[in-house]
C-alpha positions as CSV (number, residue, x, y, z in Angstrom):
1,M,-0.1,0.1,0.0
2,V,1.5,3.5,-0.8
3,E,-0.1,6.2,1.6
4,S,-0.3,9.6,-0.1
5,K,2.4,11.9,1.2
6,T,2.1,14.8,3.3
7,K,3.3,17.9,2.4
8,Y,4.9,20.4,5.3
9,T,3.2,23.6,5.8
10,G,4.3,24.6,9.4
11,S,6.9,26.6,10.5
12,K,10.0,24.7,10.4
13,D,10.6,26.0,14.5
14,N,7.9,23.3,14.7
15,I,10.5,20.5,14.3
16,I,11.7,21.5,17.5
17,G,8.6,20.0,18.9
18,F,9.2,16.7,17.8
19,K,11.9,16.4,21.1
20,N,9.0,16.7,23.1
21,V,6.5,14.1,21.3
22,F,7.9,11.4,23.5
23,V,7.8,13.0,26.4
24,S,5.1,11.2,28.1
25,K,6.0,8.1,26.7
26,D,9.4,8.1,29.3
27,A,7.2,8.0,32.1
28,E,4.8,5.4,30.6
29,S,8.2,3.1,29.8
30,Y,8.3,2.7,33.4
31,S,4.8,2.7,34.7
32,L,2.6,-0.5,34.7
33,D,-1.0,-1.3,33.5
34,L,-3.3,-1.4,36.7
35,S,-4.8,-4.9,35.6
36,N,-1.2,-6.1,35.1
37,K,-0.4,-5.0,38.5
38,D,-3.3,-6.3,40.3
39,M,-2.7,-9.6,38.6
40,M,0.9,-9.7,39.7
41,Q,0.0,-8.8,43.4
42,Q,-2.5,-11.6,43.8
43,K,-0.2,-14.0,42.6
44,A,2.5,-13.0,44.9
45,E,-0.3,-12.6,47.5
46,T,-1.1,-16.5,47.2
47,A,2.4,-17.7,46.7
48,P,4.2,-17.2,50.2
49,C,7.1,-19.5,49.6
50,L,8.3,-18.4,46.2
51,M,12.1,-19.8,46.5
52,N,13.9,-21.7,43.8
53,D,11.6,-23.3,41.8
54,L,9.7,-19.9,40.8
55,V,13.2,-18.3,40.3
56,N,14.5,-20.8,37.8
57,S,11.6,-20.5,36.0
58,I,11.4,-16.9,35.4
59,H,15.5,-17.4,34.6
60,D,14.6,-20.1,32.1
61,L,11.5,-18.1,30.5
62,F,13.5,-15.2,29.6
63,V,16.8,-17.5,28.5
64,S,13.7,-19.4,26.4
65,K,12.4,-16.2,24.8
66,R,15.6,-14.7,24.0
67,V,16.9,-18.1,21.9
68,Q,13.5,-17.5,20.3
69,A,14.2,-14.2,19.2
70,Q,17.9,-14.8,18.2
71,G,16.2,-17.6,16.2
72,L,13.8,-15.5,14.9
73,I,12.9,-15.4,10.8
74,V,10.4,-12.7,9.5
75,N,8.2,-13.8,7.1
76,E,6.0,-10.9,5.7
77,F,3.4,-13.6,5.1
78,D,3.1,-14.2,9.1
79,C,3.7,-11.2,10.3
80,D,2.3,-7.7,9.9
81,A,3.9,-5.9,6.6
82,P,6.9,-3.6,7.3
83,K,6.1,0.0,7.4
84,I,8.7,1.6,5.0
85,L,9.0,5.4,4.8
86,V,11.0,6.8,1.6
87,V,12.1,10.4,2.1
88,D,13.0,12.3,-1.5
89,D,12.5,15.4,-2.5
90,H,12.8,14.4,-6.2
91,A,9.6,12.9,-7.1
92,A,10.6,10.5,-9.6
93,S,13.3,9.2,-7.6
94,R,10.9,8.8,-4.8
95,M,8.1,7.0,-7.1
96,A,10.7,4.4,-8.2
97,T,12.1,3.5,-4.8
98,V,8.1,3.3,-3.6
99,A,7.3,0.9,-6.3
100,V,9.9,-1.5,-5.5
101,L,9.2,-1.7,-1.7
102,A,5.4,-1.8,-2.6
103,M,5.9,-4.6,-4.9
104,E,7.4,-6.5,-2.0
105,G,4.3,-6.3,0.0
106,N,5.8,-3.4,2.2
107,E,3.4,-0.7,3.4
108,V,5.3,2.2,2.1
109,I,4.8,6.0,3.3
110,E,6.4,9.2,1.3
111,A,7.9,12.3,2.4
112,D,9.3,14.9,0.2
113,S,11.5,16.9,2.8
114,G,13.2,16.2,6.0
115,F,10.8,18.1,7.9
116,T,7.8,15.9,7.0
117,A,9.6,13.0,7.3
118,V,10.4,14.1,11.1
119,E,6.7,14.6,11.3
120,L,5.6,11.1,10.0
121,V,7.8,9.2,12.3
122,A,6.4,10.6,15.1
123,Q,2.8,9.9,13.7
124,K,3.6,6.3,11.9
125,A,6.4,4.8,13.6
126,P,7.9,3.1,10.5
127,D,10.0,0.3,10.6
128,L,12.9,1.3,8.4
129,I,13.5,4.7,6.5
130,V,14.9,4.9,3.3
131,L,16.4,8.6,3.2
132,D,17.7,10.8,0.6
133,V,20.7,13.0,1.6
134,M,20.6,15.9,-0.5
135,M,17.6,17.6,0.0
136,P,16.9,21.4,0.9
137,D,16.8,23.0,4.4
138,M,17.0,20.1,6.5
139,D,19.3,17.4,4.7
140,G,19.4,13.4,5.4
141,F,22.3,13.9,7.8
142,Q,20.4,16.1,9.7
143,V,17.1,13.9,9.6
144,C,19.3,10.8,10.4
145,Q,21.1,12.6,13.4
146,L,17.8,14.0,15.0
147,L,16.2,10.6,14.8
148,K,19.3,8.4,16.2
149,Q,19.5,11.4,19.4
150,N,15.9,10.4,20.6
151,E,15.3,7.4,22.9
152,H,12.3,6.3,20.6
153,T,13.3,6.7,17.3
154,R,17.3,5.6,17.5
155,L,16.5,1.9,16.9
156,I,14.5,2.5,13.5
157,P,16.9,1.5,10.8
158,I,18.1,4.3,8.1
159,I,19.2,3.7,5.0
160,F,21.1,6.3,3.3
161,I,20.3,6.4,-0.6
162,T,22.3,8.5,-2.6
163,G,24.5,9.8,-5.4
164,L,27.4,10.8,-3.2
165,N,29.9,8.4,-3.3
166,D,32.7,10.3,-1.9
167,R,34.4,8.9,1.3
168,R,33.6,12.0,2.8
169,S,30.0,11.6,2.6
170,R,30.1,8.2,3.9
171,I,32.3,8.4,7.4
172,R,29.6,11.7,7.7
173,G,26.5,9.4,7.3
174,I,28.2,6.6,9.7
175,E,28.9,9.3,12.2
176,V,25.4,10.6,12.4
177,G,24.3,7.2,12.7
178,A,23.0,5.8,9.4
179,D,22.6,1.7,9.1
180,D,23.1,1.2,5.5
181,F,24.1,2.9,2.1
182,L,23.0,2.4,-1.4
183,S,24.2,4.6,-4.2
184,K,22.2,6.0,-7.1
185,P,21.0,4.3,-9.3
186,F,20.4,1.6,-6.6
187,D,20.0,-2.4,-7.7
188,R,16.3,-3.6,-6.8
189,L,17.4,-6.8,-5.2
190,E,20.1,-5.0,-3.5
191,L,17.8,-2.7,-1.9
192,T,14.8,-5.0,-0.8
193,A,17.4,-7.6,0.4
194,R,19.3,-5.0,2.7
195,V,15.4,-3.7,3.7
196,K,14.7,-7.2,4.6
197,S,17.8,-7.8,6.8
198,L,17.3,-4.4,8.7
199,V,13.6,-5.5,9.5
200,R,14.3,-8.3,10.8
201,Q,17.0,-7.0,12.9
202,K,14.5,-4.4,14.0
203,R,12.0,-7.0,15.2
204,L,14.4,-9.5,16.7
205,N,15.4,-6.3,19.0
206,E,11.8,-5.6,19.9
207,E,11.3,-9.0,21.0
208,L,13.7,-8.9,23.6
209,D,13.1,-5.4,24.6
210,H,9.5,-7.1,24.8
211,T,10.5,-9.8,27.3
212,E,12.7,-7.4,29.2
213,Q,9.5,-5.3,30.0
214,V,8.3,-8.2,31.6
215,L,10.8,-7.5,34.5
216,F,9.7,-4.2,35.3
217,S,6.2,-5.4,35.7
218,I,7.7,-8.2,37.9
219,A,9.5,-5.6,39.7
220,R,6.7,-3.5,40.6
221,A,4.9,-6.8,41.9
222,I,7.3,-7.0,43.8
223,E,7.0,-3.1,45.4
224,S,3.7,-3.6,46.0
225,R,3.9,-7.0,48.0
226,D,6.1,-5.4,50.3
227,P,4.0,-2.2,51.7
228,K,6.9,-1.0,53.6
229,T,8.5,0.5,50.4
230,G,5.5,2.7,49.0
231,D,6.5,4.7,46.1
232,H,10.6,3.8,46.7
233,C,11.3,2.6,43.3
234,E,9.7,5.4,41.7
235,R,11.6,8.0,43.9
236,L,14.8,6.0,42.8
237,V,13.9,6.6,39.7
238,K,14.1,10.1,39.9
239,F,17.0,10.5,42.3
240,G,19.2,8.1,39.7
241,K,18.4,10.8,37.0
242,A,19.2,13.8,39.0
243,F,22.3,12.3,41.0
244,G,23.4,10.7,37.9
245,E,23.5,13.9,35.8
246,Y,25.0,15.6,38.7
247,L,28.0,13.5,38.6
248,N,28.1,14.1,34.7
249,L,27.5,10.4,34.4
250,T,27.2,9.1,30.6
251,H,23.8,8.6,29.3
252,N,24.1,4.9,29.8
253,Q,25.0,4.8,32.7
254,I,22.5,7.4,34.1
255,R,19.7,5.0,32.2
256,D,21.1,1.9,34.4
257,L,20.7,3.9,37.4
258,M,17.0,4.8,36.6
259,W,16.3,1.1,35.8
260,G,18.3,0.0,38.8
261,G,15.8,2.0,40.9
262,Y,13.1,-0.7,39.6
263,L,15.5,-4.0,39.4
264,H,17.4,-3.6,42.5
265,D,15.4,-5.8,44.7
266,I,13.6,-8.1,41.9
267,G,15.3,-10.9,43.4
268,K,13.0,-10.5,46.6
269,V,10.1,-12.7,44.8
270,G,12.2,-15.9,45.8
271,I,11.8,-14.6,49.5
272,P,9.3,-16.2,51.6
273,D,6.7,-13.5,52.8
274,A,7.4,-15.0,56.6
275,V,11.1,-13.5,55.8
276,L,10.2,-10.5,53.7
277,L,7.2,-9.3,55.7
278,K,8.6,-9.9,59.2
279,T,8.2,-6.5,61.1
280,G,10.8,-8.2,64.2
281,K,14.4,-8.8,64.4
282,F,15.6,-11.3,61.9
283,T,17.2,-14.3,63.3
284,A,20.4,-15.3,61.7
285,Q,19.0,-18.0,59.4
286,E,16.2,-15.4,58.5
287,W,18.7,-12.8,57.6
288,D,21.0,-15.4,55.6
289,I,17.9,-16.0,53.4
290,M,17.2,-12.0,53.0
291,K,20.9,-11.4,51.7
292,Q,20.0,-13.9,48.9
293,H,17.7,-11.7,47.5
294,V,20.8,-9.9,45.5
295,L,21.9,-13.1,43.9
296,I,18.4,-14.2,42.8
297,G,18.2,-10.9,41.1
298,E,21.2,-11.4,38.9
299,K,20.0,-14.8,37.9
300,I,16.3,-13.5,37.0
301,C,17.9,-10.7,35.2
302,Q,21.2,-12.2,33.4
303,P,20.0,-13.5,30.4
304,L,18.9,-10.2,28.9
305,R,21.3,-8.1,27.0
306,N,19.9,-4.6,27.5
307,I,20.2,-4.2,31.1
308,R,23.7,-5.8,31.7
309,G,24.6,-2.7,33.2
310,V,22.2,-2.9,35.8
311,I,23.3,-6.3,36.7
312,P,26.2,-4.9,39.5
313,I,24.0,-2.9,40.9
314,I,21.4,-5.9,41.6
315,R,24.3,-7.5,43.0
316,H,26.6,-5.0,44.8
317,H,24.1,-2.8,46.4
318,H,24.7,-3.9,49.9
319,E,28.3,-3.9,49.9
320,R,30.1,-1.7,52.1
321,W,33.3,0.3,51.7
322,D,35.0,-1.4,54.3
323,G,34.3,-4.8,53.3
324,S,31.3,-5.6,55.9
325,G,28.5,-5.8,53.4
326,Y,27.4,-8.5,50.8
327,P,26.9,-10.7,49.0
328,H,31.1,-10.8,48.6
329,G,32.6,-8.5,51.3
330,L,34.0,-6.3,48.4
331,V,36.5,-3.4,49.7
332,G,36.5,0.0,48.3
333,D,36.9,0.4,44.7
334,D,36.0,-3.3,44.1
335,I,32.7,-2.5,44.5
336,P,31.2,-1.7,41.0
337,Y,31.0,2.3,41.3
338,L,27.2,2.8,39.8
339,A,26.5,0.0,42.9
340,Q,28.4,2.6,45.2
341,V,26.2,5.2,43.5
342,F,22.8,3.4,43.9
343,Q,23.6,2.8,47.3
344,I,23.6,6.2,48.1
345,I,20.1,7.1,46.8
346,D,19.0,4.1,48.1
347,I,19.7,4.7,51.5
348,F,19.0,8.3,51.6
349,D,15.2,7.4,50.1
350,A,14.8,4.8,53.0
351,L,16.1,7.3,55.7
352,I,13.8,10.2,54.6
353,S,10.7,7.9,53.9
354,E,8.3,7.0,56.9
355,R,8.4,3.4,57.1
356,P,5.8,0.8,59.7
357,Y,9.1,1.0,62.2
358,K,10.2,4.3,61.8
359,R,9.2,7.9,61.3
360,A,10.5,10.2,58.3
361,F,13.7,11.9,58.8
362,T,14.5,15.4,57.8
363,L,17.1,15.7,54.9
364,E,19.6,17.1,57.9
365,E,19.0,13.9,60.2
366,A,19.3,11.6,56.9
367,L,22.5,13.3,55.8
368,A,23.9,13.1,59.4
369,V,23.4,9.6,59.8
370,M,24.7,8.8,56.4
371,A,27.9,10.7,57.7
372,E,28.1,8.8,60.9
373,E,28.1,5.4,58.6
374,T,30.7,6.8,56.3
375,A,33.2,7.5,59.4
376,L,32.4,4.3,60.2
377,G,33.9,2.9,56.9
378,W,30.7,2.1,55.2
379,R,30.4,4.3,52.4
380,N,33.1,5.9,50.0
381,P,33.9,9.3,51.6
382,R,33.9,11.4,48.3
383,L,31.2,9.8,46.6
384,M,29.2,10.7,50.0
385,Q,30.6,14.5,49.9
386,Q,29.4,14.7,46.1
387,F,25.9,13.4,47.2
388,T,25.8,16.1,50.7
389,E,26.6,18.6,47.8
390,F,23.9,17.5,45.3
391,I,21.2,17.5,48.1
392,A,22.4,21.0,49.1
393,S,22.2,22.2,45.7
394,F,18.1,22.0,45.7
395,Q,16.6,25.5,46.4
396,D,13.2,23.9,46.8
397,W,13.5,20.4,48.0
398,Q,10.1,20.4,48.9
399,L,9.3,21.2,45.5
400,W,11.4,18.9,43.6
401,V,10.4,15.7,45.7
402,S,6.5,16.5,45.2
């Protein structure tokens, strides 16, 4: 099917709005459908002893799903027709590309400018983009760079079709994130083969991503299973982003900190309610059981590639600077750095939050407790100083946390 093209008639300044089109989706990617949450909570409540069998089942499920995804062969007769966006300001060239792709059973969308292309990406969410380089006002390099910098569009494959064969242009294309190049006039069989290959890879990645989202649903169910924590995970996501930016961490490190907010205690799915929900002091045996949650969480998450950066947080966020923590008693910088950063915000949020066994501490009280623990050797002194300065940088703390 060839969809009629849409002319861009608005101001070019409107393109800035593209960066905000998916703002609400950032929150949605971490939120849980209410019915799913209720279902998971009900299952948790009716299974008081979720131990090794359940953990192994979850682990095996994710391994199986990954193997299935890696062996996936996309068949256009069994799946939705790939949606391809063709972008070229020359009508004849664009129509030739559209005709070839439409004959292969693809759903084809047309755009005659870079501005129109960006609008259609936001509206139609194509599976792949065939993009001309030389266009007026907004060329293909600019379109590609804009899309690859956005969290929600960066995985859409982009094929440049261009008359530019010089080395500089190809290097520029690689720099802005192009996935493949074809020279004009293109070979029909080569174009269709490359489109099929890139769409197959995109759908494989999506299959893996969908599997990973199951983990966030489980993690939210674990949070609801333990009524002492409230909205602890939501706050940790917010803290992780803000403190990570304060420390000038990379995009991926900040993402791992935010994901760690949800996944750090996912291993509690394997802890019996008799231990997890106990209000009194643990016996030595109960404490040994509770400490297993970090290893259980690591085992659950290990098969999934996109969250590998979160695994050190899950496993090591209870280590201590002086080696008195668990599970391995790591000392100093042997503790992964992101686990150290996450531990600081995790402890701080626990201190300033009301729990059944304690009142909510003030900022000053929480920082004083953490300073005492740092003096005892439990925390990284340098990181604790940075965190104290980070908290002090807020002019209106109550407004920020609300």
